[in-house]
N, C-alpha and C positions, 0 to 999 in steps of 0.2 A: 363878710369877706371884704377885705380892702380892695381898692382898685389895683394896687400893685400886685396883690396876691393873685387876683383874676388875671392880669396881664401876664404874669410868670406862668400860671397854669395854661393859659391860651397859647403862649409862646412855645412851651415845651411839648404841647401835644399837636402843634402844627408844623409848618415846614421851615422852622429855625434851622440855620446852618450848623450851629454848634452851641452846646451849653456846657459850662464848667463852673467849678467854684474854687475860690481862694479862700485864705483864712478869714477874711472879712466880707466877701461878696459872693454872690451867685451871679454868674455874667451869662447873659444871653448874647451870642455873637452871630451876627448876620454878615455873610461874606458877599462881596461883589468882585467879580473878575471882569475888567474892562479892557477891551482892545481898541487902540486908537486907529485913525485912519492911516497912520504910517507903520502899522504892524507892531506897535509896541504894546505889550500886555502889562498890566499892573492890577494889584489886589488892594481892596480896601475892605476893612472891618468896622462895622457899626455896632458898638457894644453898649448894652444897658446893663448897668452895674447896680444890683440890689443888695442892701445891707442884709447879711445873714440873720434869720430869726429861726425859731423852732419850727413854725408853721411853714416857712419858705424851704427850709431844710427837708421837711417831710414831702413836700411837693417835688423837690429836686430828686429825692431818693425814689420816688415813684417812677420817675422817667429815666434816671441815669444811673448807671453802675459806676461805682468808685467816685472820684472827683471830676472826671473828665480832663480835657487838656486843650490849652489855647492853640489855636491855629494861627501860626505866625503870618502877618501881612505886611505889606510895604507902607500902609498909612492906616490910621484908625480914628474914629471919633467916638467919644464916650459920653454917656449920660449917666449920672449918679442918682440913685432913687433911694431915699431914706425908708 
């Protein structure tokens, strides 16, 4: 099992904020809600995007019904994994 497969499986079975897939990627989305000292709230999404493969799709389908849906945030950071 590749490191990325284990990382996807561990993320989906843990406290990941959101998981969804697009035509090309399975995306593990971790959300952060931040409150500033001035009372301003903002959201950040840290996304790990994994190229879809048969093995990764099988793991995704084990944990998620349908394709999931992205949660929109004000800012995001992405990491693409082959």
